All heavy atoms as atom14 arrays in JSON, in Angstrom:
{
  "sequence": "MKNAITTILTDLNHVFVKGNADKVEQARVFFLLAVPFMSVIYTVGQFPPY",
  "atom14_mask": [
    [1, 1, 1, 1, 1, 1, 1, 1, 0, 0, 0, 0, 0, 0],
    [1, 1, 1, 1, 1, 1, 1, 1, 1, 0, 0, 0, 0, 0],
    [1, 1, 1, 1, 1, 1, 1, 1, 0, 0, 0, 0, 0, 0],
    [1, 1, 1, 1, 1, 0, 0, 0, 0, 0, 0, 0, 0, 0],
    [1, 1, 1, 1, 1, 1, 1, 1, 0, 0, 0, 0, 0, 0],
    [1, 1, 1, 1, 1, 1, 1, 0, 0, 0, 0, 0, 0, 0],
    [1, 1, 1, 1, 1, 1, 1, 0, 0, 0, 0, 0, 0, 0],
    [1, 1, 1, 1, 1, 1, 1, 1, 0, 0, 0, 0, 0, 0],
    [1, 1, 1, 1, 1, 1, 1, 1, 0, 0, 0, 0, 0, 0],
    [1, 1, 1, 1, 1, 1, 1, 0, 0, 0, 0, 0, 0, 0],
    [1, 1, 1, 1, 1, 1, 1, 1, 0, 0, 0, 0, 0, 0],
    [1, 1, 1, 1, 1, 1, 1, 1, 0, 0, 0, 0, 0, 0],
    [1, 1, 1, 1, 1, 1, 1, 1, 0, 0, 0, 0, 0, 0],
    [1, 1, 1, 1, 1, 1, 1, 1, 1, 1, 0, 0, 0, 0],
    [1, 1, 1, 1, 1, 1, 1, 0, 0, 0, 0, 0, 0, 0],
    [1, 1, 1, 1, 1, 1, 1, 1, 1, 1, 1, 0, 0, 0],
    [1, 1, 1, 1, 1, 1, 1, 0, 0, 0, 0, 0, 0, 0],
    [1, 1, 1, 1, 1, 1, 1, 1, 1, 0, 0, 0, 0, 0],
    [1, 1, 1, 1, 0, 0, 0, 0, 0, 0, 0, 0, 0, 0],
    [1, 1, 1, 1, 1, 1, 1, 1, 0, 0, 0, 0, 0, 0],
    [1, 1, 1, 1, 1, 0, 0, 0, 0, 0, 0, 0, 0, 0],
    [1, 1, 1, 1, 1, 1, 1, 1, 0, 0, 0, 0, 0, 0],
    [1, 1, 1, 1, 1, 1, 1, 1, 1, 0, 0, 0, 0, 0],
    [1, 1, 1, 1, 1, 1, 1, 0, 0, 0, 0, 0, 0, 0],
    [1, 1, 1, 1, 1, 1, 1, 1, 1, 0, 0, 0, 0, 0],
    [1, 1, 1, 1, 1, 1, 1, 1, 1, 0, 0, 0, 0, 0],
    [1, 1, 1, 1, 1, 0, 0, 0, 0, 0, 0, 0, 0, 0],
    [1, 1, 1, 1, 1, 1, 1, 1, 1, 1, 1, 0, 0, 0],
    [1, 1, 1, 1, 1, 1, 1, 0, 0, 0, 0, 0, 0, 0],
    [1, 1, 1, 1, 1, 1, 1, 1, 1, 1, 1, 0, 0, 0],
    [1, 1, 1, 1, 1, 1, 1, 1, 1, 1, 1, 0, 0, 0],
    [1, 1, 1, 1, 1, 1, 1, 1, 0, 0, 0, 0, 0, 0],
    [1, 1, 1, 1, 1, 1, 1, 1, 0, 0, 0, 0, 0, 0],
    [1, 1, 1, 1, 1, 0, 0, 0, 0, 0, 0, 0, 0, 0],
    [1, 1, 1, 1, 1, 1, 1, 0, 0, 0, 0, 0, 0, 0],
    [1, 1, 1, 1, 1, 1, 1, 0, 0, 0, 0, 0, 0, 0],
    [1, 1, 1, 1, 1, 1, 1, 1, 1, 1, 1, 0, 0, 0],
    [1, 1, 1, 1, 1, 1, 1, 1, 0, 0, 0, 0, 0, 0],
    [1, 1, 1, 1, 1, 1, 0, 0, 0, 0, 0, 0, 0, 0],
    [1, 1, 1, 1, 1, 1, 1, 0, 0, 0, 0, 0, 0, 0],
    [1, 1, 1, 1, 1, 1, 1, 1, 0, 0, 0, 0, 0, 0],
    [1, 1, 1, 1, 1, 1, 1, 1, 1, 1, 1, 1, 0, 0],
    [1, 1, 1, 1, 1, 1, 1, 0, 0, 0, 0, 0, 0, 0],
    [1, 1, 1, 1, 1, 1, 1, 0, 0, 0, 0, 0, 0, 0],
    [1, 1, 1, 1, 0, 0, 0, 0, 0, 0, 0, 0, 0, 0],
    [1, 1, 1, 1, 1, 1, 1, 1, 1, 0, 0, 0, 0, 0],
    [1, 1, 1, 1, 1, 1, 1, 1, 1, 1, 1, 0, 0, 0],
    [1, 1, 1, 1, 1, 1, 1, 0, 0, 0, 0, 0, 0, 0],
    [1, 1, 1, 1, 1, 1, 1, 0, 0, 0, 0, 0, 0, 0],
    [1, 1, 1, 1, 1, 1, 1, 1, 1, 1, 1, 1, 0, 0]
  ],
  "atom14_positions": [
    [[9.94, 13.14, 9.15], [9.29, 11.87, 9.44], [7.8, 12.06, 9.67], [6.99, 11.25, 9.25], [9.98, 11.25, 10.66], [9.49, 9.91, 11.02], [9.96, 8.75, 9.72], [9.28, 7.28, 10.35], [0.0, 0.0, 0.0], [0.0, 0.0, 0.0], [0.0, 0.0, 0.0], [0.0, 0.0, 0.0], [0.0, 0.0, 0.0], [0.0, 0.0, 0.0]],
    [[7.46, 13.15, 10.38], [6.06, 13.42, 10.64], [5.31, 13.7, 9.34], [4.16, 13.3, 9.18], [5.93, 14.59, 11.61], [4.53, 14.85, 12.07], [4.47, 15.94, 13.1], [3.06, 16.15, 13.57], [2.97, 17.2, 14.57], [0.0, 0.0, 0.0], [0.0, 0.0, 0.0], [0.0, 0.0, 0.0], [0.0, 0.0, 0.0], [0.0, 0.0, 0.0]],
    [[5.97, 14.37, 8.4], [5.36, 14.66, 7.11], [5.1, 13.37, 6.33], [4.07, 13.24, 5.67], [6.26, 15.6, 6.31], [5.57, 16.11, 5.07], [4.36, 16.1, 4.99], [6.36, 16.55, 4.11], [0.0, 0.0, 0.0], [0.0, 0.0, 0.0], [0.0, 0.0, 0.0], [0.0, 0.0, 0.0], [0.0, 0.0, 0.0], [0.0, 0.0, 0.0]],
    [[6.02, 12.42, 6.39], [5.84, 11.15, 5.69], [4.64, 10.38, 6.26], [3.85, 9.8, 5.5], [7.11, 10.31, 5.78], [0.0, 0.0, 0.0], [0.0, 0.0, 0.0], [0.0, 0.0, 0.0], [0.0, 0.0, 0.0], [0.0, 0.0, 0.0], [0.0, 0.0, 0.0], [0.0, 0.0, 0.0], [0.0, 0.0, 0.0], [0.0, 0.0, 0.0]],
    [[4.51, 10.36, 7.57], [3.39, 9.66, 8.21], [2.07, 10.34, 7.84], [1.07, 9.67, 7.53], [3.58, 9.6, 9.73], [4.78, 8.72, 10.06], [2.33, 9.09, 10.43], [5.2, 8.73, 11.5], [0.0, 0.0, 0.0], [0.0, 0.0, 0.0], [0.0, 0.0, 0.0], [0.0, 0.0, 0.0], [0.0, 0.0, 0.0], [0.0, 0.0, 0.0]],
    [[2.07, 11.65, 7.82], [0.87, 12.39, 7.43], [0.49, 12.09, 5.98], [-0.69, 11.92, 5.67], [1.1, 13.91, 7.61], [1.49, 14.15, 8.96], [-0.15, 14.69, 7.31], [0.0, 0.0, 0.0], [0.0, 0.0, 0.0], [0.0, 0.0, 0.0], [0.0, 0.0, 0.0], [0.0, 0.0, 0.0], [0.0, 0.0, 0.0], [0.0, 0.0, 0.0]],
    [[1.49, 12.02, 5.11], [1.22, 11.71, 3.71], [0.63, 10.32, 3.55], [-0.34, 10.13, 2.8], [2.52, 11.83, 2.89], [3.05, 13.13, 3.04], [2.27, 11.53, 1.43], [0.0, 0.0, 0.0], [0.0, 0.0, 0.0], [0.0, 0.0, 0.0], [0.0, 0.0, 0.0], [0.0, 0.0, 0.0], [0.0, 0.0, 0.0], [0.0, 0.0, 0.0]],
    [[1.18, 9.34, 4.26], [0.67, 7.97, 4.17], [-0.76, 7.9, 4.69], [-1.63, 7.28, 4.06], [1.59, 7.01, 4.95], [2.93, 6.88, 4.23], [0.93, 5.65, 5.12], [3.98, 6.14, 5.02], [0.0, 0.0, 0.0], [0.0, 0.0, 0.0], [0.0, 0.0, 0.0], [0.0, 0.0, 0.0], [0.0, 0.0, 0.0], [0.0, 0.0, 0.0]],
    [[-1.03, 8.54, 5.82], [-2.39, 8.52, 6.36], [-3.38, 9.22, 5.44], [-4.51, 8.76, 5.26], [-2.4, 9.16, 7.76], [-1.7, 8.37, 8.84], [-1.7, 9.16, 10.15], [-2.34, 7.01, 9.05], [0.0, 0.0, 0.0], [0.0, 0.0, 0.0], [0.0, 0.0, 0.0], [0.0, 0.0, 0.0], [0.0, 0.0, 0.0], [0.0, 0.0, 0.0]],
    [[-2.95, 10.32, 4.83], [-3.81, 11.02, 3.89], [-4.09, 10.16, 2.66], [-5.23, 10.1, 2.19], [-3.15, 12.34, 3.46], [-2.88, 13.12, 4.62], [-4.04, 13.13, 2.53], [0.0, 0.0, 0.0], [0.0, 0.0, 0.0], [0.0, 0.0, 0.0], [0.0, 0.0, 0.0], [0.0, 0.0, 0.0], [0.0, 0.0, 0.0], [0.0, 0.0, 0.0]],
    [[-3.06, 9.49, 2.16], [-3.26, 8.61, 1.0], [-4.22, 7.47, 1.33], [-5.11, 7.16, 0.53], [-1.92, 8.03, 0.53], [-1.02, 9.07, -0.1], [-1.52, 10.18, -0.42], [0.18, 8.78, -0.27], [0.0, 0.0, 0.0], [0.0, 0.0, 0.0], [0.0, 0.0, 0.0], [0.0, 0.0, 0.0], [0.0, 0.0, 0.0], [0.0, 0.0, 0.0]],
    [[-4.05, 6.85, 2.47], [-4.96, 5.77, 2.88], [-6.39, 6.28, 3.0], [-7.35, 5.61, 2.59], [-4.5, 5.15, 4.2], [-3.25, 4.29, 4.13], [-2.78, 3.94, 5.53], [-3.48, 3.04, 3.32], [0.0, 0.0, 0.0], [0.0, 0.0, 0.0], [0.0, 0.0, 0.0], [0.0, 0.0, 0.0], [0.0, 0.0, 0.0], [0.0, 0.0, 0.0]],
    [[-6.54, 7.47, 3.55], [-7.87, 8.06, 3.69], [-8.5, 8.34, 2.33], [-9.68, 8.04, 2.1], [-7.78, 9.36, 4.5], [-9.13, 9.95, 4.81], [-10.13, 9.25, 4.82], [-9.17, 11.24, 5.04], [0.0, 0.0, 0.0], [0.0, 0.0, 0.0], [0.0, 0.0, 0.0], [0.0, 0.0, 0.0], [0.0, 0.0, 0.0], [0.0, 0.0, 0.0]],
    [[-7.73, 8.87, 1.4], [-8.27, 9.17, 0.07], [-8.61, 7.9, -0.71], [-9.6, 7.87, -1.44], [-7.29, 10.01, -0.73], [-7.21, 11.43, -0.27], [-6.33, 12.33, -0.78], [-7.92, 12.12, 0.66], [-6.48, 13.49, -0.2], [-7.44, 13.39, 0.69], [0.0, 0.0, 0.0], [0.0, 0.0, 0.0], [0.0, 0.0, 0.0], [0.0, 0.0, 0.0]],
    [[-7.81, 6.86, -0.55], [-8.04, 5.64, -1.32], [-9.21, 4.84, -0.76], [-10.1, 4.42, -1.49], [-6.76, 4.79, -1.39], [-7.04, 3.43, -1.99], [-5.68, 5.51, -2.2], [0.0, 0.0, 0.0], [0.0, 0.0, 0.0], [0.0, 0.0, 0.0], [0.0, 0.0, 0.0], [0.0, 0.0, 0.0], [0.0, 0.0, 0.0], [0.0, 0.0, 0.0]],
    [[-9.21, 4.6, 0.55], [-10.19, 3.68, 1.12], [-11.44, 4.34, 1.67], [-12.52, 3.76, 1.63], [-9.54, 2.84, 2.23], [-8.53, 1.87, 1.71], [-7.19, 1.99, 2.03], [-8.91, 0.83, 0.88], [-6.26, 1.1, 1.54], [-7.99, -0.07, 0.38], [-6.66, 0.07, 0.72], [0.0, 0.0, 0.0], [0.0, 0.0, 0.0], [0.0, 0.0, 0.0]],
    [[-11.34, 5.55, 2.19], [-12.5, 6.18, 2.82], [-13.25, 7.07, 1.83], [-14.44, 6.87, 1.58], [-12.06, 7.01, 4.06], [-13.26, 7.71, 4.68], [-11.39, 6.1, 5.08], [0.0, 0.0, 0.0], [0.0, 0.0, 0.0], [0.0, 0.0, 0.0], [0.0, 0.0, 0.0], [0.0, 0.0, 0.0], [0.0, 0.0, 0.0], [0.0, 0.0, 0.0]],
    [[-12.54, 8.02, 1.24], [-13.2, 8.96, 0.33], [-13.4, 8.4, -1.07], [-14.38, 8.67, -1.71], [-12.41, 10.26, 0.26], [-12.42, 11.04, 1.54], [-11.68, 12.36, 1.39], [-11.71, 13.14, 2.68], [-10.95, 14.39, 2.55], [0.0, 0.0, 0.0], [0.0, 0.0, 0.0], [0.0, 0.0, 0.0], [0.0, 0.0, 0.0], [0.0, 0.0, 0.0]],
    [[-12.42, 7.66, -1.55], [-12.52, 7.06, -2.87], [-12.2, 8.0, -4.01], [-12.52, 7.7, -5.16], [0.0, 0.0, 0.0], [0.0, 0.0, 0.0], [0.0, 0.0, 0.0], [0.0, 0.0, 0.0], [0.0, 0.0, 0.0], [0.0, 0.0, 0.0], [0.0, 0.0, 0.0], [0.0, 0.0, 0.0], [0.0, 0.0, 0.0], [0.0, 0.0, 0.0]],
    [[-11.58, 9.13, -3.74], [-11.27, 10.08, -4.81], [-9.76, 10.31, -4.91], [-9.3, 11.43, -5.01], [-12.0, 11.4, -4.6], [-11.59, 12.09, -3.31], [-10.89, 11.51, -2.5], [-12.03, 13.31, -3.14], [0.0, 0.0, 0.0], [0.0, 0.0, 0.0], [0.0, 0.0, 0.0], [0.0, 0.0, 0.0], [0.0, 0.0, 0.0], [0.0, 0.0, 0.0]],
    [[-8.99, 9.23, -4.9], [-7.54, 9.34, -4.96], [-7.06, 9.44, -6.4], [-7.68, 8.92, -7.32], [-6.91, 8.12, -4.3], [0.0, 0.0, 0.0], [0.0, 0.0, 0.0], [0.0, 0.0, 0.0], [0.0, 0.0, 0.0], [0.0, 0.0, 0.0], [0.0, 0.0, 0.0], [0.0, 0.0, 0.0], [0.0, 0.0, 0.0], [0.0, 0.0, 0.0]],
    [[-5.93, 10.14, -6.56], [-5.32, 10.18, -7.89], [-4.39, 8.98, -8.05], [-4.24, 8.16, -7.15], [-4.59, 11.51, -8.12], [-3.48, 11.75, -7.12], [-3.28, 10.92, -6.21], [-2.79, 12.77, -7.26], [0.0, 0.0, 0.0], [0.0, 0.0, 0.0], [0.0, 0.0, 0.0], [0.0, 0.0, 0.0], [0.0, 0.0, 0.0], [0.0, 0.0, 0.0]],
    [[-3.79, 8.87, -9.2], [-2.97, 7.69, -9.51], [-1.72, 7.58, -8.64], [-1.3, 6.48, -8.31], [-2.58, 7.71, -10.98], [-3.76, 7.68, -11.91], [-3.58, 6.67, -12.99], [-4.77, 6.71, -13.92], [-5.67, 5.65, -13.71], [0.0, 0.0, 0.0], [0.0, 0.0, 0.0], [0.0, 0.0, 0.0], [0.0, 0.0, 0.0], [0.0, 0.0, 0.0]],
    [[-1.15, 8.69, -8.23], [0.05, 8.66, -7.38], [-0.31, 8.12, -6.0], [0.4, 7.29, -5.44], [0.68, 10.07, -7.27], [1.8, 10.1, -6.27], [1.14, 10.54, -8.63], [0.0, 0.0, 0.0], [0.0, 0.0, 0.0], [0.0, 0.0, 0.0], [0.0, 0.0, 0.0], [0.0, 0.0, 0.0], [0.0, 0.0, 0.0], [0.0, 0.0, 0.0]],
    [[-1.43, 8.56, -5.45], [-1.87, 8.06, -4.15], [-2.2, 6.57, -4.22], [-1.87, 5.81, -3.3], [-3.09, 8.84, -3.66], [-2.78, 10.27, -3.29], [-4.02, 11.08, -2.99], [-5.11, 10.73, -3.48], [-3.87, 12.07, -2.26], [0.0, 0.0, 0.0], [0.0, 0.0, 0.0], [0.0, 0.0, 0.0], [0.0, 0.0, 0.0], [0.0, 0.0, 0.0]],
    [[-2.84, 6.15, -5.3], [-3.15, 4.73, -5.45], [-1.88, 3.9, -5.56], [-1.81, 2.81, -4.97], [-4.01, 4.52, -6.69], [-5.41, 5.06, -6.55], [-6.21, 4.95, -7.84], [-5.69, 4.55, -8.87], [-7.47, 5.32, -7.76], [0.0, 0.0, 0.0], [0.0, 0.0, 0.0], [0.0, 0.0, 0.0], [0.0, 0.0, 0.0], [0.0, 0.0, 0.0]],
    [[-0.88, 4.4, -6.24], [0.39, 3.67, -6.37], [1.09, 3.57, -5.02], [1.64, 2.52, -4.68], [1.29, 4.36, -7.39], [0.0, 0.0, 0.0], [0.0, 0.0, 0.0], [0.0, 0.0, 0.0], [0.0, 0.0, 0.0], [0.0, 0.0, 0.0], [0.0, 0.0, 0.0], [0.0, 0.0, 0.0], [0.0, 0.0, 0.0], [0.0, 0.0, 0.0]],
    [[1.09, 4.65, -4.25], [1.72, 4.61, -2.93], [1.05, 3.58, -2.03], [1.72, 2.82, -1.34], [1.63, 5.98, -2.26], [2.61, 6.98, -2.77], [2.55, 8.22, -1.9], [3.11, 9.35, -2.59], [2.6, 10.56, -2.58], [1.51, 10.82, -1.9], [3.19, 11.53, -3.24], [0.0, 0.0, 0.0], [0.0, 0.0, 0.0], [0.0, 0.0, 0.0]],
    [[-0.27, 3.57, -2.02], [-0.99, 2.62, -1.17], [-0.76, 1.19, -1.66], [-0.59, 0.28, -0.85], [-2.49, 2.97, -1.12], [-3.29, 1.89, -0.44], [-2.68, 4.3, -0.41], [0.0, 0.0, 0.0], [0.0, 0.0, 0.0], [0.0, 0.0, 0.0], [0.0, 0.0, 0.0], [0.0, 0.0, 0.0], [0.0, 0.0, 0.0], [0.0, 0.0, 0.0]],
    [[-0.73, 0.99, -2.97], [-0.47, -0.35, -3.5], [0.88, -0.87, -3.02], [0.97, -1.99, -2.52], [-0.52, -0.33, -5.03], [-0.11, -1.63, -5.65], [-0.98, -2.7, -5.65], [1.16, -1.79, -6.19], [-0.61, -3.92, -6.21], [1.54, -2.99, -6.74], [0.65, -4.06, -6.76], [0.0, 0.0, 0.0], [0.0, 0.0, 0.0], [0.0, 0.0, 0.0]],
    [[1.93, -0.07, -3.17], [3.25, -0.52, -2.74], [3.34, -0.63, -1.22], [4.03, -1.51, -0.7], [4.35, 0.39, -3.28], [4.62, 0.14, -4.73], [4.31, 1.08, -5.69], [5.18, -1.06, -5.14], [4.55, 0.84, -7.02], [5.41, -1.31, -6.48], [5.1, -0.35, -7.42], [0.0, 0.0, 0.0], [0.0, 0.0, 0.0], [0.0, 0.0, 0.0]],
    [[2.62, 0.22, -0.51], [2.62, 0.14, 0.95], [2.02, -1.18, 1.42], [2.48, -1.77, 2.4], [1.82, 1.31, 1.52], [1.69, 1.39, 3.03], [3.03, 1.75, 3.64], [0.64, 2.4, 3.42], [0.0, 0.0, 0.0], [0.0, 0.0, 0.0], [0.0, 0.0, 0.0], [0.0, 0.0, 0.0], [0.0, 0.0, 0.0], [0.0, 0.0, 0.0]],
    [[1.02, -1.69, 0.71], [0.38, -2.94, 1.1], [0.97, -4.16, 0.4], [1.02, -5.24, 0.98], [-1.13, -2.85, 0.81], [-1.89, -1.76, 1.55], [-3.32, -1.72, 1.09], [-1.8, -1.95, 3.05], [0.0, 0.0, 0.0], [0.0, 0.0, 0.0], [0.0, 0.0, 0.0], [0.0, 0.0, 0.0], [0.0, 0.0, 0.0], [0.0, 0.0, 0.0]],
    [[1.41, -4.02, -0.84], [1.86, -5.17, -1.62], [3.23, -5.67, -1.2], [3.45, -6.89, -1.15], [1.87, -4.82, -3.1], [0.0, 0.0, 0.0], [0.0, 0.0, 0.0], [0.0, 0.0, 0.0], [0.0, 0.0, 0.0], [0.0, 0.0, 0.0], [0.0, 0.0, 0.0], [0.0, 0.0, 0.0], [0.0, 0.0, 0.0], [0.0, 0.0, 0.0]],
    [[4.15, -4.79, -0.9], [5.51, -5.22, -0.57], [5.54, -6.08, 0.69], [6.11, -7.18, 0.67], [6.46, -4.0, -0.49], [7.81, -4.39, 0.07], [6.61, -3.38, -1.85], [0.0, 0.0, 0.0], [0.0, 0.0, 0.0], [0.0, 0.0, 0.0], [0.0, 0.0, 0.0], [0.0, 0.0, 0.0], [0.0, 0.0, 0.0], [0.0, 0.0, 0.0]],
    [[4.94, -5.68, 1.81], [4.95, -6.57, 2.98], [4.18, -7.87, 2.74], [4.59, -8.93, 3.21], [4.29, -5.76, 4.09], [4.35, -4.37, 3.64], [4.38, -4.37, 2.16], [0.0, 0.0, 0.0], [0.0, 0.0, 0.0], [0.0, 0.0, 0.0], [0.0, 0.0, 0.0], [0.0, 0.0, 0.0], [0.0, 0.0, 0.0], [0.0, 0.0, 0.0]],
    [[3.06, -7.79, 2.01], [2.27, -8.99, 1.74], [3.06, -10.0, 0.91], [3.08, -11.19, 1.23], [0.98, -8.59, 1.02], [0.09, -9.75, 0.72], [-0.61, -10.39, 1.73], [-0.03, -10.22, -0.58], [-1.43, -11.47, 1.45], [-0.84, -11.3, -0.87], [-1.55, -11.93, 0.15], [0.0, 0.0, 0.0], [0.0, 0.0, 0.0], [0.0, 0.0, 0.0]],
    [[3.73, -9.53, -0.13], [4.53, -10.43, -0.96], [5.72, -10.98, -0.17], [6.11, -12.13, -0.38], [5.01, -9.7, -2.21], [3.87, -9.26, -3.11], [2.9, -10.63, -3.72], [3.8, -11.01, -5.19], [0.0, 0.0, 0.0], [0.0, 0.0, 0.0], [0.0, 0.0, 0.0], [0.0, 0.0, 0.0], [0.0, 0.0, 0.0], [0.0, 0.0, 0.0]],
    [[6.29, -10.18, 0.72], [7.4, -10.66, 1.54], [6.96, -11.78, 2.46], [7.66, -12.79, 2.63], [7.98, -9.52, 2.38], [8.48, -8.51, 1.55], [0.0, 0.0, 0.0], [0.0, 0.0, 0.0], [0.0, 0.0, 0.0], [0.0, 0.0, 0.0], [0.0, 0.0, 0.0], [0.0, 0.0, 0.0], [0.0, 0.0, 0.0], [0.0, 0.0, 0.0]],
    [[5.79, -11.64, 3.05], [5.27, -12.68, 3.94], [4.96, -13.94, 3.16], [5.3, -15.05, 3.59], [4.01, -12.18, 4.69], [3.28, -13.31, 5.37], [4.38, -11.1, 5.68], [0.0, 0.0, 0.0], [0.0, 0.0, 0.0], [0.0, 0.0, 0.0], [0.0, 0.0, 0.0], [0.0, 0.0, 0.0], [0.0, 0.0, 0.0], [0.0, 0.0, 0.0]],
    [[4.35, -13.81, 2.0], [4.04, -14.98, 1.18], [5.32, -15.69, 0.75], [5.41, -16.93, 0.79], [3.19, -14.58, -0.05], [1.8, -14.22, 0.4], [3.13, -15.71, -1.07], [0.9, -13.77, -0.71], [0.0, 0.0, 0.0], [0.0, 0.0, 0.0], [0.0, 0.0, 0.0], [0.0, 0.0, 0.0], [0.0, 0.0, 0.0], [0.0, 0.0, 0.0]],
    [[6.33, -14.92, 0.38], [7.6, -15.52, -0.05], [8.29, -16.21, 1.12], [8.86, -17.28, 0.98], [8.5, -14.44, -0.64], [9.81, -14.99, -1.16], [9.85, -15.74, -2.32], [10.99, -14.75, -0.48], [11.03, -16.24, -2.8], [12.18, -15.25, -0.94], [12.2, -16.0, -2.11], [13.38, -16.48, -2.58], [0.0, 0.0, 0.0], [0.0, 0.0, 0.0]],
    [[8.21, -15.63, 2.32], [8.82, -16.22, 3.51], [8.13, -17.5, 3.91], [8.8, -18.48, 4.27], [8.75, -15.21, 4.69], [9.4, -14.01, 4.3], [9.41, -15.78, 5.92], [0.0, 0.0, 0.0], [0.0, 0.0, 0.0], [0.0, 0.0, 0.0], [0.0, 0.0, 0.0], [0.0, 0.0, 0.0], [0.0, 0.0, 0.0], [0.0, 0.0, 0.0]],
    [[6.84, -17.55, 3.82], [6.08, -18.75, 4.19], [6.32, -19.86, 3.17], [6.3, -21.03, 3.5], [4.58, -18.41, 4.32], [3.74, -19.65, 4.51], [4.37, -17.45, 5.47], [0.0, 0.0, 0.0], [0.0, 0.0, 0.0], [0.0, 0.0, 0.0], [0.0, 0.0, 0.0], [0.0, 0.0, 0.0], [0.0, 0.0, 0.0], [0.0, 0.0, 0.0]],
    [[6.56, -19.48, 1.91], [6.88, -20.47, 0.9], [5.72, -20.87, 0.02], [5.82, -21.8, -0.76], [0.0, 0.0, 0.0], [0.0, 0.0, 0.0], [0.0, 0.0, 0.0], [0.0, 0.0, 0.0], [0.0, 0.0, 0.0], [0.0, 0.0, 0.0], [0.0, 0.0, 0.0], [0.0, 0.0, 0.0], [0.0, 0.0, 0.0], [0.0, 0.0, 0.0]],
    [[4.6, -20.19, 0.14], [3.43, -20.52, -0.67], [3.21, -19.44, -1.74], [2.11, -18.94, -1.92], [2.19, -20.64, 0.22], [2.28, -21.74, 1.24], [2.36, -23.1, 0.57], [1.72, -23.34, -0.44], [3.14, -23.99, 1.14], [0.0, 0.0, 0.0], [0.0, 0.0, 0.0], [0.0, 0.0, 0.0], [0.0, 0.0, 0.0], [0.0, 0.0, 0.0]],
    [[4.25, -19.09, -2.43], [4.13, -18.08, -3.48], [3.34, -18.66, -4.64], [3.58, -19.78, -5.06], [5.53, -17.66, -3.94], [5.58, -16.31, -4.57], [5.57, -15.18, -3.78], [5.61, -16.18, -5.94], [5.62, -13.93, -4.37], [5.65, -14.94, -6.53], [5.67, -13.8, -5.74], [0.0, 0.0, 0.0], [0.0, 0.0, 0.0], [0.0, 0.0, 0.0]],
    [[2.36, -17.94, -5.16], [1.51, -18.5, -6.21], [2.28, -18.76, -7.5], [2.99, -17.89, -7.97], [0.44, -17.43, -6.43], [1.01, -16.19, -5.86], [1.97, -16.58, -4.79], [0.0, 0.0, 0.0], [0.0, 0.0, 0.0], [0.0, 0.0, 0.0], [0.0, 0.0, 0.0], [0.0, 0.0, 0.0], [0.0, 0.0, 0.0], [0.0, 0.0, 0.0]],
    [[2.16, -19.94, -8.07], [2.85, -20.22, -9.33], [2.17, -19.52, -10.5], [0.95, -19.35, -10.51], [2.73, -21.73, -9.47], [1.5, -22.08, -8.71], [1.41, -21.08, -7.58], [0.0, 0.0, 0.0], [0.0, 0.0, 0.0], [0.0, 0.0, 0.0], [0.0, 0.0, 0.0], [0.0, 0.0, 0.0], [0.0, 0.0, 0.0], [0.0, 0.0, 0.0]],
    [[2.94, -19.16, -11.48], [2.39, -18.49, -12.66], [2.4, -19.4, -13.84], [3.26, -20.14, -14.09], [3.18, -17.22, -12.98], [3.01, -16.16, -11.94], [4.03, -15.83, -11.06], [1.79, -15.49, -11.8], [3.86, -14.86, -10.1], [1.63, -14.51, -10.85], [2.67, -14.2, -10.0], [2.49, -13.24, -9.06], [0.0, 0.0, 0.0], [0.0, 0.0, 0.0]]
  ]
}
Protein backbone atom coordinates (compact mmCIF):
# COMPACT_ATOMS: atom_id res chain seq x y z
CA MET A 1 0.00 0.00 0.00
CA LYS A 2 2.84 2.35 0.83
CA ASN A 3 4.41 1.63 -2.56
CA ALA A 4 1.15 2.51 -4.35
CA ILE A 5 0.90 5.84 -2.52
CA THR A 6 4.52 6.61 -3.33
CA THR A 7 3.91 5.81 -6.99
CA ILE A 8 0.86 8.09 -7.15
CA LEU A 9 2.70 10.96 -5.46
CA THR A 10 5.68 10.51 -7.78
CA ASP A 11 3.41 10.51 -10.83
CA LEU A 12 1.64 13.68 -9.68
CA ASN A 13 5.00 15.33 -9.07
CA HIS A 14 6.31 14.39 -12.52
CA VAL A 15 3.15 15.49 -14.32
CA PHE A 16 2.34 18.77 -12.57
CA VAL A 17 5.57 20.00 -10.96
CA LYS A 18 8.45 18.80 -13.13
CA GLY A 19 6.58 18.39 -16.40
CA ASN A 20 8.72 15.52 -17.66
CA ALA A 21 6.31 12.60 -17.27
CA ASP A 22 6.13 9.67 -19.64
CA LYS A 23 2.89 8.42 -21.16
CA VAL A 24 2.24 5.83 -18.43
CA GLU A 25 2.48 8.45 -15.69
CA GLN A 26 0.21 10.79 -17.64
CA ALA A 27 -2.36 8.02 -18.07
CA ARG A 28 -2.30 7.18 -14.36
CA VAL A 29 -2.85 10.81 -13.38
CA PHE A 30 -5.61 11.20 -15.97
CA PHE A 31 -7.55 8.23 -14.62
CA LEU A 32 -6.83 9.26 -11.04
CA LEU A 33 -8.48 12.64 -11.69
CA ALA A 34 -11.03 11.78 -14.40
CA VAL A 35 -12.84 8.87 -12.75
CA PRO A 36 -13.92 10.74 -9.57
CA PHE A 37 -14.73 13.88 -11.57
CA MET A 38 -16.95 12.01 -14.02
CA SER A 39 -18.62 10.17 -11.12
CA VAL A 40 -19.49 13.44 -9.42
CA ILE A 41 -20.82 14.96 -12.64
CA TYR A 42 -22.92 11.86 -13.30
CA THR A 43 -24.26 11.89 -9.71
CA VAL A 44 -25.22 15.56 -9.87
CA GLY A 45 -26.97 14.94 -13.18
CA GLN A 46 -25.33 17.60 -15.31
CA PHE A 47 -23.40 15.28 -17.60
CA PRO A 48 -22.42 17.16 -20.77
CA PRO A 49 -24.44 16.10 -23.82
CA TYR A 50 -22.56 15.00 -26.91
